[in-house]
C-alpha positions in Angstrom: 13.4 1.4 8.2 13.6 0.4 4.8 16.8 0.5 2.6 18.0 -0.4 -1.1 18.8 -3.7 -2.0 22.6 -3.2 -2.1 22.2 -2.9 1.8 21.6 -6.2 2.2 24.3 -7.2 0.1 27.7 -8.1 1.2 31.0 -6.3 0.4 32.5 -7.3 -2.3 36.5 -7.0 -2.9 37.8 -6.1 -6.4 37.6 -9.8 -7.4 34.3 -10.2 -6.4 33.8 -12.0 -3.9 32.0 -11.7 -0.2 34.2 -9.8 1.9 31.7 -9.5 5.3 34.7 -9.0 7.7 35.0 -6.0 5.5 39.0 -3.6 5.9 38.9 -2.3 8.9 36.9 1.5 9.6 37.1 1.9 5.8 34.3 -0.7 5.8 32.6 -0.2 8.5 32.3 3.7 7.7 31.2 2.5 4.1 28.0 0.7 5.5 27.3 3.6 7.5 26.9 5.7 4.6 24.8 2.7 2.7 22.1 2.3 5.8 22.0 6.6 5.6 21.5 6.9 1.7 18.7 8.5 1.0 16.4 4.8 -0.5 12.9 5.5 -2.7 10.3 6.6 -0.9 7.6 4.2 0.3 4.4 4.0 3.0 7.2 2.5 5.5 9.9 4.5 5.2 8.3 7.8 5.0 9.7 10.5 7.5 7.3 11.6 10.5 5.0 14.6 9.9 6.5 15.6 13.4 10.3 16.1 12.2 9.3 17.9 8.6 7.6 20.7 11.1 9.6 20.8 13.7 12.5 21.3 10.9 10.5 23.9 9.5 9.7 25.6 12.5 14.1 25.8 12.9 14.1 28.0 9.6 11.4 29.7 11.3 13.1 30.0 14.3 16.3 31.8 12.6 14.3 33.6 9.9 13.0 35.7 13.2 16.2 36.8 14.8 17.7 38.3 11.8 16.3 41.0 8.9 19.7 40.8 6.7 17.8 39.7 3.0 21.0 37.9 2.5 20.6 35.3 5.1 16.8 35.6 4.7 17.2 35.0 1.0 19.7 31.7 1.6 16.3 30.2 4.0 14.4 30.7 1.6 16.5 29.0 -1.0 16.9 26.2 1.5 13.4 26.0 2.4 12.5 25.8 -1.6 15.2 23.3 -2.4 14.1 20.5 0.0 10.7 21.1 -0.7 11.9 20.5 -4.7 13.8 17.2 -3.4 11.4 16.1 -1.3 7.9 16.8 -2.2 5.2 14.6 -3.3 2.6 14.5 -5.8 -0.1 14.6 -3.4 -2.3 16.9 -3.8 -1.6 18.8 -0.1 2.1 19.3 -1.4 1.4 21.1 -3.6 0.2 24.3 -1.8 4.1 25.7 -1.6 3.9 28.0 -4.9 0.0 29.5 -2.9 2.2 29.9 0.1 5.5 31.6 -2.3 2.5 34.1 -3.6 0.9 34.5 -0.1 4.8 36.0 1.1 5.3 37.9 -2.3 2.1 39.4 -1.7 2.6 40.5 2.1 5.9 41.5 0.6 4.4 43.7 -2.0 2.0 45.3 0.6 4.2 45.6 3.7 6.2 47.9 0.8 3.2 49.7 0.0 2.4 51.1 3.6 5.5 51.9 4.1 5.3 54.3 0.5 1.5 55.4 1.2 1.5 55.9 4.9 5.0 56.6 5.7 7.7 55.4 7.9 8.8 55.7 11.8 12.5 55.6 10.1 14.2 59.0 9.3 15.3 59.1 6.4 17.7 61.8 4.4 17.3 60.3 0.6 14.3 61.6 -0.4 13.0 58.9 -3.6 9.5 61.0 -3.9 7.3 63.0 -2.6 3.6 62.3 -2.7 0.8 64.9 -2.5 -0.2 64.7 1.7 -3.6 64.2 2.9 -4.5 66.3 5.6 -5.8 65.2 8.5 -7.5 66.4 11.7 -6.1 67.5 14.7 -7.0 63.8 16.5 -5.0 62.1 14.0 -1.6 63.6 14.9 1.6 61.7 14.0 -0.4 59.4 11.4 0.2 60.6 7.9 -1.1 59.5 4.1 1.2 60.7 1.1 4.6 62.9 2.0 8.0 61.9 1.7 9.3 58.7 0.8 12.6 58.4 1.7 15.4 55.4 0.8 16.0 54.5 4.4 12.1 54.0 5.4 11.7 51.9 1.8 14.7 49.6 2.9 13.6 49.5 6.5 10.4 48.4 5.2 11.9 46.1 3.0 13.5 43.9 5.7 10.9 44.0 7.7 8.0 42.4 5.2 11.2 40.0 3.9 11.1 38.6 7.2 7.1 37.6 7.7 7.7 36.8 4.0 10.2 34.3 5.0 8.3 32.7 7.8 5.3 32.0 5.5 7.6 30.2 2.8 8.5 27.6 5.7 5.4 26.8 7.1 4.3 26.5 3.4 7.7 24.1 3.2 5.8 22.4 6.1 2.8 22.2 4.7 3.9 21.1 1.3 5.8 17.9 3.3 4.3 16.8 6.3 1.4 14.9 5.4 -1.2 16.3 7.4 -3.2 13.1 8.1 -0.2 11.4 9.5 0.2 14.1 11.7 -3.2 13.8 13.1 -2.5 10.5 14.0 0.6 10.8 15.7 -0.7 13.1 18.2 -1.4 12.4 21.8 -5.3 11.3 22.7 -5.9 14.4 24.9 -5.3 16.5 21.4 -7.1 15.0 18.9 -10.3 16.8 18.2 -8.2 19.9 18.3 -5.7 18.5 16.0 -8.9 17.3 13.5 -9.3 21.5 13.3 -6.5 21.9 12.3 -5.8 19.3 9.9 -9.0 20.1 8.1 -7.9 24.0 8.3 -4.5 22.8 6.7 -6.2 20.8 4.2 -9.0 23.4 3.0 -6.7 26.0 0.6 -4.5 23.1 -0.7 -7.7 21.3 -2.1 -9.3 24.5 -3.3 -5.9 25.5 -5.1 -6.3 21.5 -6.9 -10.0 22.0 -6.9 -9.3 25.5 -8.9 -6.4 23.9 -11.2 -8.4 20.5 -12.4 -11.7 23.1 -13.2 -9.5 25.5 -15.3 -7.7 22.8 -17.2 -11.3 21.7 -18.0 -12.5 25.2 -19.2 -9.1 25.3 -21.5 -9.9 21.6 -23.1 -13.2 22.9 -23.9 -11.3 26.1 -25.3 -13.6 28.3 -23.0 -12.6 31.6 -21.0 -10.4 30.4 -17.8 -9.0 34.0 -16.7 -10.6 37.0 -16.2 -13.6 38.2 -13.9 -15.7 35.9 -16.5 -13.5 32.8 -15.8 -13.2 33.6 -12.0 -16.8 33.8 -11.5 -18.1 30.5 -13.5 -15.1 28.5 -11.9 -16.2 30.2 -8.3 -19.6 28.2 -8.1 -18.2 24.7 -9.2 -15.1 25.0 -6.4 -17.8 26.4 -3.7 -19.8 23.3 -4.3 -16.8 21.0 -4.4 -15.8 22.5 -0.8 -19.5 21.7 0.6 -19.6 18.0 -0.8 -16.3 17.4 0.9 -17.9 19.4 4.2 -21.1 16.6 4.3 -18.3 13.8 3.2 -16.2 14.6 6.1 -18.9 15.2 8.3 -20.4 11.8 7.9 -17.2 10.2 8.3 -16.6 11.6 11.4 -19.8 10.4 12.4 -19.7 7.1 11.6 -16.1 7.0 13.4 -17.7 7.7 16.4 -16.1 11.1 16.5 -16.2 12.8 19.6 -17.3 10.3 21.9 -15.1 10.0 25.3 -15.0 6.9 27.8 -16.3 7.2 31.6 -12.8 8.0 33.9 -12.8 8.6 37.5 -13.3 11.4 39.4 -9.8 11.6 40.7 -8.7 11.7 37.6 -10.5 14.5 36.0 -9.6 16.5 39.0 -5.6 15.5 38.8 -6.1 16.7 35.4 -7.4 19.7 36.2 -4.6 20.9 38.8 -2.2 19.6 36.1 -3.8 21.8 33.8 -3.4 24.6 35.7 -0.2 24.3 37.1 1.1 23.4 33.8 -0.2 26.9 32.8 1.1 28.3 36.3 4.8 27.2 35.2 4.9 27.4 31.8 3.9 31.8 32.3 6.3 31.6 35.5 9.1 30.0 34.2 8.9 31.8 30.9 9.0 34.9 32.9 11.9 34.3 34.8 13.4 34.0 31.4 13.3 37.0 30.1 13.9 38.6 33.6 17.3 39.2 34.9 15.9 38.6 38.6 14.5 35.4 37.3 17.3 33.1 36.0 17.8 31.2 39.2 14.2 29.8 39.3 13.0 30.5 35.9 14.6 27.5 34.4 13.5 25.2 36.9 10.2 26.2 36.9 9.4 26.1 33.4 10.6 22.4 32.9 8.0 21.8 36.1 5.6 23.2 34.0 6.2 21.1 31.1 6.8 18.2 33.1 3.0 18.6 34.5 1.4 19.8 30.9 3.0 16.9 29.6 1.2 14.6 32.3 -2.3 16.8 31.8 -1.7 15.2 28.2 -1.8 12.1 29.4 -4.0 11.5 31.5 -6.4 13.3 29.6 -6.0 11.1 26.5 -7.3 8.5 28.9 -10.7 9.9 27.6 -10.5 9.4 24.4 -11.4 5.9 22.9 -8.4 5.8 19.9 -6.6 3.0 18.3 -3.7 3.9 15.5 -3.5 1.4 12.6 0.2 1.3 11.7 1.5 4.3 13.5 4.7 6.2 12.0 8.0 5.4 13.5 10.3 8.0 14.3 13.8 6.6 12.7 17.1 8.0 12.3 16.3 9.8 9.1 13.4 11.2 11.0 16.2 12.4 13.8 18.0 14.2 11.4 15.7 16.1 10.0 14.1 17.4 13.0 18.2 17.9 14.2 18.9 20.3 11.4 16.4 22.6 11.4 16.4 22.7 15.1 20.4 23.3 14.9 19.8 26.3 11.9 17.9 27.7 14.9 20.2 26.6 18.2 23.2 28.0 16.0 22.0 31.1 15.0 20.5 32.4 18.4 23.7 30.8 19.9 26.0 33.6 17.8 23.7 36.6 18.7 24.2 35.8 22.3 27.9 35.4 22.6 29.3 37.3 19.3 29.8 40.8 20.2 29.3 41.9 16.1 26.8 39.8 15.9 23.7 42.3 16.0 25.4 44.6 13.2 25.6 41.6 11.1 22.1 40.1 11.6 20.1 43.6 12.1 22.0 46.1 8.9 22.1 49.7 9.9 19.5 51.3 7.6 20.1 54.9 9.0 22.9 55.5 7.6 21.8 53.4 4.7 24.7 51.0 3.8 25.1 47.4 2.1 24.6 44.2 4.2 27.2 41.6 4.8 26.8 37.6 4.5 28.2 36.7 7.8 30.4 33.3 7.3 29.1 31.1 10.4 25.4 32.1 10.0 25.3 31.2 6.6 26.8 27.8 7.2 24.6 27.4 10.0 21.4 27.8 7.7 23.1 25.7 4.9 22.6 23.2 7.7 19.1 23.0 6.4 20.3 21.1 3.4 20.1 18.0 5.3 16.7 16.6 4.7 17.6 16.6 0.8 20.4 13.8 1.6 18.9 11.4 4.2 14.7 11.7 3.6 13.8 9.6 0.9 13.0 10.4 -2.3 9.8 11.1 -3.7 8.5 8.2 -6.4 8.3 9.1 -10.3 6.1 11.2 -11.1 2.9 9.4 -11.9 4.6 6.1 -10.2 1.7 6.1 -7.3 0.1 8.3 -4.8 1.4 8.6 -1.1 -1.4 7.0 1.3 -2.7 8.8 4.0 
């Protein structure tokens, strides 16, 4: 773990003399605070990309447990603040804005569907009555147009806001976690699948970067960069650049021996197949047991056994992949704090929903009758734990100082 130069200097008292012995608990706590203080980000002290994904998935899990717009807005604010404080200047880190726009588009589409196709929520406050399209008898239960109520529109708003928050959390993970470094951390058995996922995740950020670069170049030349004409003239170079990157990626993967496998004993093949089947059965049976009242006694042990079999399968399957890791990413104290903060947000909201008798009404505001949502104190305090990465993760280098290595 890389720390500031001040971390290596001894504590000094008011006279300027070294005071390495400290003054009780105050000196010890001061050293701990200085050690946890966020340093300047370098190649060696960057937070593990898996920790960023665990943090973002924790926020997404919390978002899936509520439809309260105040809590969802707080989750969006937490994710946006951490991204603004710890995002680098890498091309893949600029995709957060695209995810925000996608979330807004999803929210708008959900509201448009509620207006045009109606809502299953009954309501008494009619906002507008649209002309209704008559449908045949076999389409009974479906309507186009008709009465638009405030209750149905608010229900659609809550539902769409939850999905938009999930997209923003995923966008935060894409903007903070280096996909190439995440691929290096995967087990050998998941390498081929991980390459496909990384290529898919980096396609959209690279495409957005190409569009921004070409539009800037057209503006400098005094050519139009907006409208249908500008879009058509920018689209061809973007597609050409995407094709060139695909060919270069294929050549690089072939030069690095992508897809080759090592010879393993037949017994290892059979053991791997048995562990794969046993892991799938164990995870499915254990999950079913946890979701049903009758399987509460065997659900957790079977689920843990299935997860153990799956981990054994990954370990044995990795022996077929001839891979080495150059400078593997270390999972340090800061990575643990980042991952734990996201997991704590999800765990605290789940515990609140399962133990507080009034939790459902606080997490899911009523729309019939239409009532204003309230901000529950404990869930809001739990969500604020998601700001921990903005305090402990290394701060990015100044703009133009250097680019992060992949």
